[in-house]
C-alpha positions as CSV (number, residue, x, y, z in Angstrom):
1,M,25.9,-57.6,-34.7
2,D,26.3,-54.4,-32.8
3,V,25.1,-55.8,-29.7
4,I,27.6,-58.6,-29.6
5,R,30.4,-56.4,-30.8
6,G,29.7,-54.0,-27.8
7,T,29.8,-56.9,-25.4
8,L,33.1,-58.0,-26.7
9,S,34.6,-54.4,-26.7
10,N,33.7,-54.0,-22.9
11,L,35.3,-57.5,-22.1
12,R,38.6,-56.4,-23.9
13,Q,38.7,-53.2,-22.1
14,V,38.1,-54.7,-18.6
15,W,40.6,-57.4,-19.0
16,Q,43.3,-55.3,-20.7
17,G,43.5,-53.4,-17.5
18,M,44.0,-56.5,-15.3
19,S,46.6,-58.0,-17.8
20,E,48.6,-54.8,-18.0
21,S,50.2,-55.4,-14.6
22,L,51.8,-58.7,-15.5
23,R,55.5,-59.2,-15.4
24,D,57.2,-58.8,-18.9
25,T,57.5,-62.7,-19.2
26,D,53.9,-63.0,-18.7
27,K,52.7,-60.1,-21.1
28,V,49.9,-60.7,-23.4
29,P,51.5,-61.4,-26.8
30,S,50.4,-59.8,-30.1
31,L,48.8,-62.4,-32.2
32,Q,47.8,-62.6,-35.7
33,P,43.9,-62.8,-36.0
34,S,44.0,-66.1,-37.7
35,L,46.9,-67.4,-35.6
36,S,49.9,-68.6,-37.6
37,E,52.1,-71.7,-36.7
38,G,54.4,-69.3,-34.6
39,D,51.4,-67.8,-32.7
40,L,50.3,-71.2,-31.9
41,A,53.4,-72.0,-30.1
42,V,53.1,-68.7,-28.2
43,L,49.5,-69.3,-27.4
44,R,50.3,-73.0,-26.2
45,K,52.8,-71.4,-23.6
46,Q,50.1,-69.1,-22.5
47,M,47.7,-71.8,-21.8
48,R,50.5,-73.9,-20.1
49,D,51.1,-70.9,-17.7
50,C,47.6,-70.7,-16.9
51,V,47.3,-74.4,-16.1
52,A,50.3,-74.3,-14.0
53,G,48.8,-71.6,-11.8
54,R,52.0,-70.2,-10.6
55,G,52.0,-67.3,-8.4
56,G,49.3,-65.9,-6.0
57,E,45.5,-65.7,-6.6
58,I,45.8,-62.1,-8.3
59,T,48.6,-63.2,-10.7
60,V,46.6,-66.3,-11.8
61,R,43.5,-64.1,-12.5
62,R,45.6,-61.8,-14.6
63,R,47.0,-64.4,-16.8
64,A,43.6,-65.9,-17.4
65,A,42.5,-62.3,-18.2
66,G,45.5,-62.1,-20.7
67,L,44.5,-65.4,-22.3
68,G,41.0,-64.2,-22.7
69,Q,42.2,-60.9,-24.2
70,S,44.1,-63.0,-26.7
71,Y,41.2,-64.9,-27.7
72,L,39.1,-61.9,-28.1
73,T,41.4,-60.4,-30.6
74,L,41.0,-63.4,-32.9
75,N,38.9,-64.0,-35.9
76,E,36.8,-66.8,-36.7
77,E,39.5,-69.1,-38.1
78,G,41.9,-68.0,-35.1
79,R,39.3,-68.9,-32.7
80,R,38.8,-72.3,-34.4
81,R,42.6,-73.0,-34.1
82,F,42.6,-71.9,-30.4
83,L,39.8,-74.1,-29.5
84,E,41.4,-77.2,-31.4
85,L,44.7,-76.4,-29.5
86,L,42.7,-76.4,-26.1
87,A,40.8,-79.5,-27.0
88,R,43.7,-81.8,-28.2
89,E,46.6,-80.8,-26.1
90,F,45.0,-80.1,-22.8
91,S,42.6,-83.0,-22.4
92,A,43.1,-85.6,-19.6
93,D,46.2,-87.6,-19.7
94,R,45.1,-90.9,-21.1
95,P,47.8,-93.3,-19.5
96,R,47.3,-91.7,-16.1
97,V,43.5,-92.2,-16.3
98,E,43.9,-95.8,-17.4
99,E,46.2,-96.5,-14.3
100,A,43.9,-94.8,-12.1
101,A,40.9,-96.9,-13.5
102,R,42.8,-100.2,-13.1
103,T,43.6,-99.2,-9.5
104,L,39.9,-98.7,-8.9
105,L,39.0,-102.1,-10.3
106,Q,41.5,-103.7,-8.3
107,A,40.7,-102.2,-5.1
108,A,40.7,-104.9,-2.3
109,D,38.3,-103.2,0.2
110,E,35.7,-100.3,0.4
111,K,38.3,-97.9,1.9
112,A,40.8,-98.7,-1.1
113,F,38.0,-98.4,-3.6
114,L,36.8,-94.9,-2.3
115,R,40.3,-93.7,-2.2
116,A,40.9,-95.0,-5.8
117,E,37.6,-93.6,-6.9
118,Q,38.6,-90.0,-5.8
119,H,42.0,-90.4,-7.5
120,L,40.2,-91.3,-10.7
121,R,37.9,-88.2,-10.5
122,E,41.0,-86.2,-10.1
123,E,42.7,-87.6,-13.2
124,L,39.6,-87.2,-15.1
125,A,39.5,-83.4,-14.3
126,S,41.4,-82.2,-17.5
127,P,43.8,-79.3,-17.5
128,R,41.5,-77.5,-20.0
129,I,38.6,-77.5,-17.5
130,R,40.9,-76.2,-14.8
131,L,41.9,-73.5,-17.2
132,L,38.3,-72.6,-18.0
133,R,37.4,-72.5,-14.4
134,Q,39.7,-69.5,-14.0
135,F,37.6,-67.4,-16.1
136,L,34.8,-67.7,-13.6
137,A,36.8,-65.5,-11.3
138,L,37.0,-62.6,-13.9
139,P,34.7,-59.8,-14.4
140,Q,32.3,-61.0,-17.0
141,G,33.9,-64.3,-17.0
142,M,30.8,-66.2,-17.3
143,K,29.6,-64.2,-20.2
144,F,33.1,-65.1,-21.9
145,L,32.6,-68.7,-21.4
146,V,29.1,-68.6,-22.7
147,D,30.1,-66.9,-25.9
148,L,33.2,-69.1,-26.2
149,R,31.0,-72.2,-26.2
150,G,28.8,-70.4,-28.8
151,D,31.8,-70.2,-31.1
152,L,32.7,-73.9,-30.2
153,L,29.3,-75.1,-31.3
154,S,29.9,-73.4,-34.6
155,H,33.0,-75.4,-35.2
156,I,32.3,-78.7,-33.5
157,G,31.2,-80.8,-36.6
158,S,32.1,-84.4,-35.9
159,D,35.4,-83.7,-34.4
160,P,35.7,-85.9,-31.4
161,A,38.2,-83.6,-29.5
162,L,36.0,-80.6,-29.9
163,K,32.9,-82.7,-28.7
164,S,34.8,-83.7,-25.7
165,L,35.8,-80.1,-24.9
166,D,32.1,-79.2,-25.4
167,G,30.9,-82.0,-22.8
168,E,33.2,-80.5,-20.2
169,L,32.2,-76.9,-20.9
170,R,28.5,-77.7,-21.0
171,G,28.9,-79.5,-17.7
172,L,30.6,-76.6,-16.2
173,L,27.9,-74.1,-17.4
174,A,25.0,-76.4,-16.4
175,T,26.1,-76.3,-12.7
176,W,25.6,-72.5,-12.9
177,F,22.5,-72.2,-14.9
178,D,19.4,-73.5,-13.3
179,I,15.9,-72.1,-13.0
180,G,16.7,-71.5,-8.9
181,F,19.3,-68.9,-9.9
182,L,17.5,-67.0,-12.7
183,E,15.7,-63.8,-12.0
184,L,12.6,-63.0,-13.8
185,H,12.3,-59.2,-15.2
186,H,9.1,-57.7,-16.9
187,I,10.2,-55.8,-20.1
188,T,8.4,-52.7,-21.0
189,W,8.7,-49.8,-23.6
190,D,10.4,-47.9,-20.9
191,S,13.2,-50.6,-20.3
192,P,16.7,-49.5,-21.1
193,A,17.2,-49.0,-24.9
194,A,20.2,-51.4,-24.8
195,L,18.0,-54.2,-23.4
196,L,15.3,-53.5,-25.9
197,E,18.0,-53.5,-28.7
198,K,19.0,-57.1,-27.5
199,L,15.3,-58.1,-27.6
200,I,15.1,-57.2,-31.3
201,A,18.6,-58.9,-31.9
202,Y,17.9,-62.2,-30.1
203,E,14.1,-62.8,-31.1
204,A,14.6,-66.1,-32.8
205,V,10.8,-67.1,-33.4
206,H,9.1,-64.2,-35.0
207,E,11.6,-61.5,-36.3
208,I,10.9,-58.1,-34.9
209,D,11.1,-55.9,-38.0
210,S,10.7,-52.5,-36.6
211,W,10.5,-50.4,-33.5
212,D,6.7,-50.1,-34.2
213,D,6.5,-53.8,-34.2
214,L,8.4,-54.2,-30.8
215,R,6.3,-51.5,-29.3
216,N,3.1,-53.4,-30.5
217,R,4.5,-56.6,-28.5
218,L,4.8,-54.5,-25.5
219,E,1.5,-52.8,-25.3
220,S,-1.0,-53.3,-22.5
221,D,-2.5,-56.6,-23.8
222,R,1.1,-58.0,-24.1
223,R,3.8,-59.2,-21.9
224,C,7.5,-59.7,-22.3
225,Y,9.7,-61.2,-19.7
226,A,13.5,-61.8,-19.5
227,F,15.3,-64.3,-17.5
228,F,18.9,-63.1,-16.1
229,H,21.6,-64.7,-14.2
230,P,23.4,-62.7,-11.3
231,A,26.8,-63.7,-13.0
232,M,25.7,-61.9,-16.3
233,P,24.0,-58.7,-15.4
234,G,22.5,-56.8,-18.4
235,E,22.9,-60.0,-20.4
236,P,19.3,-61.7,-20.9
237,L,19.3,-65.4,-21.1
238,I,15.7,-66.0,-22.4
239,F,12.9,-63.8,-23.7
240,V,9.4,-65.1,-23.3
241,E,6.5,-63.2,-25.1
242,V,3.0,-63.4,-24.2
243,A,-0.2,-62.1,-25.6
244,L,-3.5,-61.7,-23.5
245,V,-6.4,-62.9,-25.5
246,T,-9.7,-64.4,-25.4
247,G,-9.6,-68.0,-26.5
248,I,-6.8,-70.0,-28.0
249,S,-5.1,-68.1,-30.8
250,D,-4.6,-70.2,-34.1
251,S,-2.7,-67.6,-36.3
252,V,0.4,-65.8,-35.4
253,Q,-0.1,-63.2,-38.2
254,A,-3.5,-62.3,-36.5
255,L,-1.8,-62.1,-33.1
256,L,1.0,-59.8,-34.2
257,D,-1.1,-57.6,-36.3
258,Q,-0.2,-54.1,-35.5
259,S,-3.6,-52.7,-36.9
260,A,-5.7,-55.0,-34.5
261,P,-7.2,-53.0,-31.5
262,D,-5.9,-53.6,-28.1
263,L,-7.6,-55.7,-25.8
264,K,-8.2,-54.6,-22.2
265,P,-6.0,-56.8,-20.1
266,E,-8.9,-57.5,-17.7
267,E,-11.1,-58.8,-20.5
268,A,-8.6,-61.5,-21.5
269,D,-9.1,-65.0,-20.5
270,T,-6.2,-66.6,-22.0
271,A,-2.4,-66.2,-22.1
272,I,-0.6,-67.1,-25.2
273,F,3.1,-68.0,-25.2
274,Y,4.1,-67.1,-28.9
275,S,7.9,-66.8,-28.6
276,I,10.4,-68.0,-26.3
277,S,14.0,-67.1,-27.4
278,N,17.3,-68.3,-26.2
279,A,19.4,-65.1,-26.1
280,Q,22.7,-67.0,-25.6
281,K,24.0,-69.5,-28.2
282,G,26.5,-70.8,-25.7
283,L,23.6,-72.0,-23.6
284,R,22.1,-74.3,-26.4
285,G,21.2,-77.7,-24.8
286,I,21.6,-76.7,-21.1
287,S,18.5,-77.1,-19.4
288,F,17.1,-74.2,-17.1
289,G,15.0,-76.7,-15.2
290,N,11.2,-77.8,-15.7
291,F,9.5,-74.9,-14.1
292,L,10.5,-71.9,-16.6
293,I,7.0,-71.6,-18.0
294,K,5.4,-72.2,-14.6
295,Q,7.3,-69.2,-13.1
296,V,6.0,-66.9,-15.8
297,V,2.4,-68.4,-15.4
298,D,2.7,-67.6,-11.6
299,E,3.6,-64.0,-12.6
300,L,0.7,-63.7,-14.9
301,R,-1.9,-65.1,-12.7
302,H,-0.7,-62.7,-9.8
303,E,-1.1,-59.8,-12.0
304,F,-4.4,-61.0,-13.8
305,P,-6.6,-63.4,-11.8
306,N,-9.1,-63.4,-14.6
307,L,-6.9,-65.4,-16.7
308,R,-8.1,-69.3,-16.8
309,T,-6.1,-70.7,-19.9
310,F,-2.3,-70.7,-20.5
311,A,-1.2,-72.1,-23.9
312,T,1.4,-71.6,-26.7
313,L,1.2,-70.9,-30.3
314,S,4.3,-72.7,-31.2
315,P,6.3,-73.5,-34.4
316,L,7.2,-76.9,-35.7
317,P,10.7,-76.0,-37.0
318,G,11.5,-79.5,-38.5
319,F,8.3,-80.5,-40.0
320,A,8.5,-79.5,-43.5
321,R,11.9,-81.2,-43.8
322,W,10.6,-84.4,-42.2
323,L,7.5,-84.4,-44.3
324,S,9.3,-83.7,-47.8
325,A,11.6,-86.7,-46.8
326,T,8.8,-88.8,-45.7
327,L,6.6,-88.3,-48.9
328,A,9.5,-88.7,-51.2
329,A,10.2,-92.3,-49.8
330,D,8.7,-95.2,-51.6
331,S,6.7,-96.5,-48.7
332,E,3.4,-98.6,-48.7
333,D,2.3,-96.9,-45.5
334,P,-1.5,-96.2,-45.9
335,L,-1.1,-92.5,-44.4
336,E,1.9,-91.5,-46.5
337,Q,0.2,-93.1,-49.7
338,S,-3.0,-91.0,-48.7
339,A,-1.0,-87.9,-48.6
340,R,0.6,-88.5,-51.8
341,E,-2.7,-89.0,-53.5
342,A,-3.8,-85.8,-52.0
343,L,-0.7,-84.1,-53.2
344,G,-1.4,-85.2,-56.7
345,A,-5.1,-84.1,-56.6
346,S,-4.0,-80.8,-55.4
347,A,-1.5,-80.5,-58.2
348,D,-4.0,-81.3,-60.7
349,S,-6.2,-78.8,-59.5
350,L,-3.5,-75.9,-59.5
351,N,-1.9,-77.4,-62.8
352,L,1.4,-77.5,-61.0
353,P,3.9,-80.5,-60.4
354,P,2.9,-82.7,-57.4
355,V,5.6,-81.2,-55.2
356,L,4.8,-79.7,-51.7
357,E,7.3,-76.7,-52.1
358,E,5.6,-75.8,-55.2
359,I,2.0,-76.1,-54.2
360,L,2.4,-74.6,-50.5
361,S,4.7,-71.8,-51.5
362,V,2.1,-69.1,-51.8
363,P,0.4,-68.1,-48.7
364,E,-3.1,-67.4,-50.6
365,R,-3.3,-71.0,-51.6
366,Y,-3.5,-72.4,-48.0
367,R,-7.2,-70.9,-47.9
368,R,-8.4,-72.2,-51.2
369,R,-11.1,-74.9,-50.9
370,E,-9.5,-77.5,-53.0
371,I,-6.1,-77.3,-51.1
372,E,-7.9,-77.6,-47.7
373,Q,-10.1,-80.3,-48.9
374,F,-7.3,-82.3,-50.3
375,L,-4.1,-81.7,-48.2
376,R,-5.3,-80.4,-44.8
377,E,-6.4,-83.8,-43.2
378,P,-3.5,-86.0,-44.2
379,L,-0.8,-83.4,-43.5
380,E,-2.4,-82.7,-40.0
381,R,-2.2,-86.5,-39.2
382,L,1.1,-86.8,-40.5
383,C,2.1,-83.9,-38.3
384,V,0.6,-85.9,-35.3
385,R,2.9,-88.9,-36.4
386,Y,5.9,-86.2,-36.5
387,L,5.2,-85.1,-32.9
388,H,5.7,-88.7,-31.8
389,K,8.9,-89.2,-33.8
390,K,12.3,-89.7,-32.0
391,G,15.6,-88.5,-33.0
392,K,19.1,-90.3,-32.7
393,D,19.4,-89.3,-29.2
394,G,16.4,-91.0,-28.3
395,G,14.5,-87.9,-27.4
396,L,11.6,-86.4,-29.3
397,L,12.6,-85.2,-32.9
398,D,10.9,-81.8,-32.5
399,P,12.9,-79.5,-29.9
400,V,10.0,-77.1,-29.2
401,E,7.8,-80.0,-28.4
402,R,10.5,-81.6,-26.2
403,F,10.7,-78.3,-24.2
404,H,7.1,-77.9,-23.7
405,L,6.2,-81.5,-22.8
406,G,9.1,-81.3,-20.3
407,N,7.5,-78.3,-18.6
408,G,4.2,-80.4,-18.1
409,A,2.2,-79.2,-21.2
410,R,0.0,-81.2,-23.4
411,I,-0.4,-81.1,-27.3
412,E,-3.8,-79.4,-27.6
413,R,-4.5,-78.4,-31.2
414,L,-2.8,-78.3,-34.7
415,N,-3.3,-75.1,-36.6
416,W,-3.5,-75.3,-40.3
417,A,-2.1,-72.0,-41.8
418,G,-1.1,-70.8,-38.4
419,D,2.0,-69.1,-39.7
420,L,2.2,-68.0,-43.5
421,S,5.4,-65.8,-43.1
422,P,8.0,-67.2,-45.4
423,K,9.8,-68.8,-42.4
424,G,6.7,-70.4,-41.4
425,I,5.8,-71.9,-44.7
426,R,9.6,-73.0,-45.0
427,Q,9.9,-74.7,-41.8
428,S,6.5,-76.2,-41.4
429,Y,4.3,-75.6,-44.5
430,G,2.3,-73.0,-42.2
431,M,1.4,-75.6,-39.4
432,M,1.7,-74.4,-35.9
433,V,0.7,-76.2,-32.6
434,N,-0.9,-75.3,-29.4
435,Y,0.4,-76.6,-26.3
436,L,-1.9,-76.3,-23.2
437,Y,-0.6,-75.9,-19.8
438,K,-3.6,-77.1,-17.8
439,L,-2.7,-75.9,-14.2
440,D,-3.9,-79.0,-12.4
441,E,-2.1,-81.5,-14.8
442,I,1.3,-79.8,-15.2
443,E,3.0,-81.8,-12.6
444,K,1.6,-85.2,-13.6
445,N,2.4,-84.6,-17.3
446,R,5.8,-83.6,-16.4
447,E,6.6,-86.7,-14.4
448,S,5.0,-89.0,-16.9
449,F,6.8,-87.4,-19.6
450,A,10.3,-87.6,-17.7
451,A,9.8,-91.1,-16.5
452,D,8.3,-93.0,-19.3
453,G,8.2,-90.5,-22.2
454,R,4.4,-90.5,-22.1
455,I,3.0,-87.7,-24.4
456,A,-0.2,-86.0,-23.1
457,V,-2.6,-85.0,-26.0
458,S,-6.1,-83.6,-26.1
459,S,-9.2,-85.4,-27.7
460,A,-8.8,-83.3,-30.8
461,I,-5.2,-84.7,-31.3
462,R,-6.5,-88.2,-30.6
463,S,-9.3,-87.9,-33.3
464,L,-6.5,-87.4,-35.9
465,L,-5.7,-91.1,-35.3
466,R,-8.7,-92.2,-37.0
467,P,-8.4,-92.7,-40.7
468,S,-10.7,-91.1,-43.2
469,P,-13.2,-93.5,-44.8
470,R,-11.4,-93.6,-48.2
471,E,-8.3,-94.9,-46.4
472,E,-9.9,-97.6,-44.2
473,G,-8.6,-100.9,-45.2
474,P,-10.4,-104.4,-45.0
475,G,-11.4,-105.3,-41.4
476,G,-9.9,-102.1,-39.9
477,K,-6.5,-103.0,-40.8
478,F,-5.5,-99.5,-41.5
479,T,-6.7,-98.3,-38.2
480,R,-4.4,-100.7,-36.5
481,I,-1.4,-99.7,-38.5
482,L,-2.0,-95.9,-38.0
483,R,-2.6,-96.3,-34.3
484,M,0.7,-98.4,-33.9
485,S,2.7,-96.1,-35.9
486,L,1.7,-92.9,-33.9
487,L,1.7,-93.9,-30.2
488,P,5.0,-94.0,-28.6
């Protein structure tokens, strides 16, 4: 990507100038892009020299710049080997950590305990984290660490050493990236071209397919904001795209229709957040705090006092995968059985096999009466179940939902055929969800979700807990099963 290559080129130029003044013994070595075995030995020495920190502050920074310059010359394979070397050979010294832990456990009094605790903390600070901190003192060093973590996430897999390195690097970055440090900027058509190019490149929810598309998203009835960090000037962290409309939107295609007439902003009563994109892969999984949306809401309310409703039109990135796996399982769950029957009836009406991927692969079919009649209700109710499912980490399965509930929203409404783009069909069979930010409930919702995992929902979502007449079992048995399976 041209945007990323430009950033890396700037880093190499800046750091090359810093490292050129090093002594001959510390000069930046010439390495093969994929790192041969001989290169690994040279690189190991570079890393050890950085960890040792010999010389004054300027010399230490120049060595770090040299190591960073070496990393930037590597290809994907070379960077993987660099990261594995850093992870495996520069971790905390296990025998020393174990000895410090024993000393802590055997401490005879509080004074000895506190002294041993401090010593254990020092031993747990690995050489690699001390090395990584050196980059923070370099020009654009924060950006380098963010990109390095982005590379690390691409290679991490199930490797415990790389996971440990990621834990340390994520903790280091998390101390710097908090909503309190971020700056909110309004992006317009008159913003620098380089920034507009990054908006196009980093848009992760609804791809921007042309400059005309971008201009449409920056018209008077649209707002786009970017969050920046002072240590990464010119590098957006998050883009937030908002549409000013009347009423809560239920279709992203209608929202992004370039031929639709512009609405006068003063006539809008609703702000729809339709895209929130992380522009930095290396910051994935790092929280920016629970007030990101609220900060944008405050900005919008200040500019447009007439706005009364703040909601999202959000994707369900894992719903199609979860739904297909659920319906493929041999389960006696009444809701799942009902969905399979509906799938069979839809397939018969279209003369197709009873496979969701086949039936719902064509956008025009979503509006057909027989498809809506058979599939819409059971799939919407299964979607409510999906929105209550938890992943292996104990958090909600859907990452977009987790983000919005953590910011104080409630699940307001499901939207059948909300996104009929190829991506929307592929990830959620066209289903989208509105999360509502009800201003007088945001703090209560946020605290309830953080403390108890309580999911705030609207009456429309609660109504989907009720089974259809054909699924009602004897004595209301189905109702009890369904409610137990949906509620957290």
